C-alpha positions in Angstrom: 0.0 0.0 0.0 1.4 3.4 -0.9 0.6 6.7 0.7 0.7 10.0 -1.2 1.7 13.1 0.6 0.3 16.4 -0.6 2.1 19.7 0.2 -0.2 22.3 1.6 -1.0 25.3 -0.7 1.5 28.1 -0.6 0.5 31.4 0.9 1.2 34.6 -1.0 4.3 35.1 1.1 5.7 31.7 0.1 5.3 31.8 -3.7 8.4 31.1 -5.8 10.2 34.3 -6.9 13.0 34.1 -9.5 14.5 36.0 -12.5 15.1 32.7 -14.3 12.2 31.5 -16.4 13.6 27.9 -16.1 12.8 27.9 -12.4 9.1 28.0 -13.1 7.3 24.9 -14.3 5.5 24.8 -17.6 2.0 26.3 -17.5 -0.8 23.8 -17.7 -3.8 26.0 -16.8 -4.6 24.1 -13.6 -2.6 26.3 -11.4 -4.5 28.7 -9.2 -2.8 31.7 -10.8 -3.7 30.6 -14.3 -7.0 28.7 -14.0 -9.0 31.5 -15.6 -6.5 32.4 -18.3 -7.0 30.8 -21.8 -3.3 29.8 -22.3 -3.7 28.9 -26.0 -4.6 32.5 -26.7 -1.4 33.6 -25.0 0.5 31.7 -27.7 4.2 32.0 -27.4 4.0 34.0 -24.2 2.9 30.8 -22.4 5.4 28.4 -23.9 8.7 30.2 -24.9 11.9 30.3 -22.9 13.0 33.6 -24.7 11.3 36.2 -26.8 13.0 37.7 -29.8 10.4 40.0 -31.3 10.9 43.8 -31.5 9.4 45.7 -28.6 6.8 48.4 -29.1 8.1 51.9 -29.9 8.2 54.4 -27.0 7.2 58.0 -27.9 6.7 61.2 -25.9 6.3 64.9 -26.5 8.0 67.8 -24.7 8.7 67.0 -21.1 8.5 69.3 -18.1 11.6 70.5 -16.3 12.9 67.8 -14.0 11.5 64.9 -16.1 13.5 62.7 -18.4 12.6 59.7 -20.6 15.4 57.6 -22.0 16.5 54.1 -22.9 19.2 52.5 -20.7 20.9 49.1 -20.9 20.4 48.2 -17.2 18.5 49.4 -14.2 18.2 48.0 -10.6 15.4 45.5 -10.3 12.4 46.5 -8.2 10.3 43.5 -9.2 11.4 39.9 -8.5 9.1 37.9 -10.8 6.7 35.4 -9.2 5.2 34.0 -12.3 6.7 32.5 -15.5 5.7 35.2 -18.0 7.0 38.0 -15.8 10.4 36.1 -15.6 10.3 35.6 -19.3 9.8 39.3 -19.9 12.6 40.2 -17.5 15.1 37.9 -19.2 14.1 38.8 -22.8 13.8 42.6 -22.6 16.4 44.5 -24.6 17.2 47.3 -22.1 14.9 49.5 -20.0 12.7 52.5 -20.7 13.5 54.8 -17.8 11.1 57.6 -16.8 12.8 59.7 -14.2 11.3 62.5 -12.1 13.8 64.5 -10.1 13.3 65.1 -6.3 10.9 68.0 -5.4 9.6 68.3 -9.0 6.0 69.5 -9.1 4.0 70.0 -12.2 0.3 70.2 -13.1 1.1 69.0 -16.6 0.7 65.3 -17.2 3.7 63.4 -18.5 2.4 61.3 -21.4 4.4 58.4 -22.8 3.0 56.3 -25.7 3.9 52.7 -26.2 3.0 51.8 -29.8 3.0 48.2 -31.0 4.1 47.6 -34.6 3.2 43.9 -34.8 5.6 41.1 -35.5 6.8 38.3 -33.3 6.2 38.0 -29.6 8.3 40.5 -27.7 9.3 41.6 -24.2 9.7 45.1 -22.6 10.7 46.6 -19.3 9.8 50.0 -18.0 11.0 51.7 -14.8 9.4 54.8 -13.3 11.5 56.6 -10.6 9.8 59.4 -8.8 12.2 61.3 -6.5 11.4 62.4 -2.9 8.9 65.1 -2.4 8.0 65.2 -6.1 4.3 65.5 -7.2 3.5 64.3 -10.8 1.0 62.6 -13.0 2.3 60.0 -15.5 0.1 58.6 -18.3 1.3 55.5 -20.2 -0.8 54.9 -23.3 -0.5 51.4 -25.0 -1.8 51.3 -28.5 -1.2 49.5 -31.8 -0.8 45.7 -32.1 1.6 43.4 -30.3 2.1 40.1 -28.5 3.8 41.4 -25.5 5.2 40.3 -22.1 6.2 43.4 -20.1 7.2 44.5 -16.6 6.7 48.0 -15.2 8.6 48.9 -12.1 7.6 52.0 -10.2 9.5 53.5 -7.2 7.9 56.4 -5.3 10.4 58.2 -3.1 9.7 59.4 0.5 6.9 61.9 0.7 6.4 61.9 -3.1 2.9 61.8 -4.7 2.3 60.0 -8.0 -0.8 59.5 -10.1 0.0 56.8 -12.6 -2.5 56.1 -15.4 -2.1 53.1 -17.7 -4.3 52.6 -20.7 -4.5 49.3 -22.7 -6.1 50.6 -25.9 -4.6 47.9 -28.2 -5.9 47.1 -31.6 -8.0 44.0 -32.1 -5.9 40.9 -31.9 -3.3 42.2 -29.5 -2.2 40.0 -26.6 -0.5 41.3 -23.4 0.7 39.8 -20.1 1.9 42.6 -17.9 3.2 43.0 -14.3 3.1 46.4 -12.7 5.1 46.7 -9.4 5.0 49.6 -7.0 7.5 50.3 -4.2 6.0 53.0 -2.0 8.4 55.1 0.2 7.8 56.6 3.7 4.8 58.9 3.7 4.5 58.5 -0.1 1.3 58.3 -1.9 0.5 56.5 -5.2 -2.8 56.4 -7.1 -2.9 54.0 -10.0 -5.7 54.1 -12.5 -5.6 51.1 -14.8 -7.9 51.1 -17.9 -8.4 48.2 -20.3 -10.5 48.6 -23.4 -8.6 47.2 -26.4 -6.9 44.0 -27.4 -7.9 40.3 -27.7 -6.5 39.1 -24.3 -5.0 41.5 -21.7 -3.8 40.1 -18.4 -2.4 42.6 -15.9 -1.0 41.9 -12.5 -0.3 44.7 -10.1 1.7 44.3 -6.9 2.5 46.8 -4.1 5.2 46.8 -1.4 5.9 49.4 1.2 9.4 50.7 1.9 8.5 52.9 5.0 5.7 53.9 7.4 2.9 56.0 6.2 2.8 54.7 2.6 -0.6 55.0 0.9 -1.6 53.1 -2.3 -4.9 53.4 -4.2 -5.4 51.0 -7.1 -8.4 51.9 -9.4 -9.4 49.9 -12.4 -11.8 50.3 -15.3 -12.4 47.7 -18.0 -15.1 47.1 -20.6 -15.0 43.8 -22.4 -16.7 43.3 -25.7 -17.6 40.1 -27.6 -14.6 37.7 -27.5 -12.4 39.8 -25.3 -10.6 38.5 -22.2 -9.5 41.0 -19.6 -7.9 39.7 -16.4 -6.7 41.9 -13.5 -5.0 40.6 -10.4 -3.5 42.5 -7.5 -1.3 41.7 -4.6 -0.9 44.3 -1.9 1.9 43.2 0.5 1.6 45.0 3.8 4.9 44.3 5.6 5.5 47.7 7.2 3.4 49.3 10.0 0.9 52.1 9.6 0.3 51.9 5.8 -2.9 52.1 3.9 -4.3 50.6 0.7 -7.5 50.8 -1.2 -8.4 48.7 -4.3 -11.5 49.6 -6.4 -12.1 48.0 -9.8 -15.2 48.2 -12.0 -16.0 46.4 -15.2 -18.7 46.1 -17.8 -19.2 43.2 -20.2 -21.3 42.9 -23.4 -21.4 40.4 -26.2 -21.0 36.6 -26.6 -18.0 35.2 -24.8 -16.9 38.5 -23.3 -15.0 37.5 -20.2 -13.4 39.3 -17.3 -11.4 38.1 -14.3 -10.6 40.1 -11.1 -8.6 38.5 -8.3 -7.6 40.8 -5.4 -5.1 39.6 -2.8 -4.1 41.5 0.3 -1.4 40.1 2.5 -1.0 41.7 6.0 2.2 40.3 7.6 2.8 40.0 11.3 5.0 43.1 11.3 2.3 45.3 9.6 0.5 46.6 12.7 -1.7 49.6 12.1 -2.6 48.5 8.5 -5.8 49.9 7.0 -7.0 48.2 3.8 -10.1 47.6 1.7 -10.8 46.1 -1.7 -13.9 46.0 -3.8 -14.9 44.8 -7.3 -18.1 45.5 -9.2 -19.2 44.1 -12.6 -22.0 45.1 -14.8 -23.3 42.4 -17.2 -25.0 44.1 -20.2 -25.9 41.1 -22.4 -26.3 37.3 -22.2 -23.2 35.2 -22.9 -20.8 37.4 -20.9 -18.9 36.0 -17.9 -17.3 37.8 -15.0 -15.2 36.1 -12.3 -14.5 38.0 -9.1 -12.4 36.7 -6.2 -11.3 38.9 -3.3 -8.8 37.4 -0.8 -7.4 38.6 2.6 -4.5 36.9 4.3 -4.0 38.4 7.8 -1.1 37.5 10.2 -1.8 40.1 12.9 -4.9 41.4 14.6 -3.4 44.7 15.5 -4.7 46.6 12.5 -7.0 49.6 11.8 -9.2 47.7 9.4 -9.4 45.1 6.6 -12.3 44.2 4.4 -13.4 43.3 0.9 -16.5 43.2 -1.2 -17.6 41.9 -4.6 -20.8 42.4 -6.6 -21.8 41.2 -10.1 -25.2 42.0 -11.6 -27.2 42.6 -14.7 -28.3 45.9 -16.2 -30.8 47.6 -13.8 -34.1 47.7 -15.7 -35.6 49.9 -13.0 -33.0 52.6 -13.6 -33.6 52.4 -17.3 -37.4 52.7 -16.8 -37.0 55.7 -14.4 -35.0 57.6 -17.1 -37.3 56.6 -20.0 -40.3 57.6 -18.0 -38.9 61.1 -17.9 -38.6 61.4 -21.7 -35.0 60.1 -22.2 -34.7 57.7 -25.2 -33.7 54.2 -24.4 -30.3 54.3 -26.1 -29.4 57.6 -24.3 -30.7 56.2 -21.0 -28.4 53.1 -21.3 -25.4 55.4 -21.9 -26.3 57.4 -18.8 -26.5 54.4 -16.6 -23.3 52.9 -17.8 -21.4 56.2 -17.7 -22.7 56.7 -14.1 -21.4 53.3 -13.2 -17.9 54.3 -14.3 -17.9 58.0 -13.5 -16.1 57.7 -10.1 -13.2 56.0 -11.7 -13.0 58.3 -14.8 -12.9 61.2 -12.4 -9.8 59.8 -10.8 -7.9 60.7 -13.9 -6.6 64.3 -13.6 -6.4 65.0 -17.3 -9.6 66.6 -18.8 -9.0 65.5 -22.4 -8.4 61.9 -21.3 -11.5 61.8 -19.2 -13.6 63.0 -22.2 -11.9 60.5 -24.5 -12.7 57.5 -22.2 -16.3 58.6 -21.8 -16.7 58.9 -25.5 -15.1 55.4 -26.0 -17.5 53.8 -23.6 -20.5 55.4 -25.3 -19.2 54.4 -28.7 -18.9 50.8 -27.5 -22.4 50.8 -26.2 -23.7 52.3 -29.5 -22.0 49.5 -31.4 -23.5 46.7 -29.4 
């Protein structure tokens, strides 16, 4: 008689971390981290040991004083990959796009950097954003064109700095992306990340946060709208290992069309040393048509009871016919009423973006998608 021994599942603090893609087992789709992801649609990103395609082109306009964007051969690692594709991106990237903000720089003008995919073979990219101490800036990263891309974005926010970081996945139809965004938040620093996903065939974005000093504050906001056939997947890991830090995660998604699919998995880890932590995460999904599927999984892992608060919530529902009837009863045409309801669903997140033209563009894009349904 033989006895099989099964290892207990790893907690988030125990997962494998490595820069070497060979250290990670081949993906099978049964793993907890990958069970919602259609691996076949990732193509070479899921199977390759190196990527040789040409990375998207990085463009920008005139930059404010104290801000620089350049390509460098090497940069210190902020992110130690804890999944296979992130390690693949790290090992395959040809240099680093470095966005530097000098200490004490303060500007009301948004720094806009465009990442334009030109097609071709599967590629890798690495971006590092370094915000100096006491700086206060908004950085917008627009991702457009077509690509099959594995990329890492590493963001360091210096002590007492304030960063609003907006990332837009507005890829052309057919684009595939697997991305990891890592934030390291300094003492008394504050970061607000607004993550928008509208374009592409399959977009999988993982965001992780670590704290480098007391008083760090991270807010992660997400807006996604999946149309027929699109797969949008968003995962977060907020790692509280430092006392007296705060985090808030709020993601909202809409889905319409056959086989539209979204995934949201929010993980918050409060380690034994992280006394005084205050954290909350919430995900809401609006199903606009039959055939769309939304998965929502909030998780808390708490190792100390000496915290200010910790909570999570998740809600997924269909279009509210009562709201629609209320508006139509007051003379608003049905099509316009639907636009108002959906725009109202997203308005809180859109208003987090401190760029007027970008807010208007996103509102128009959402309405255009509704009109084309």
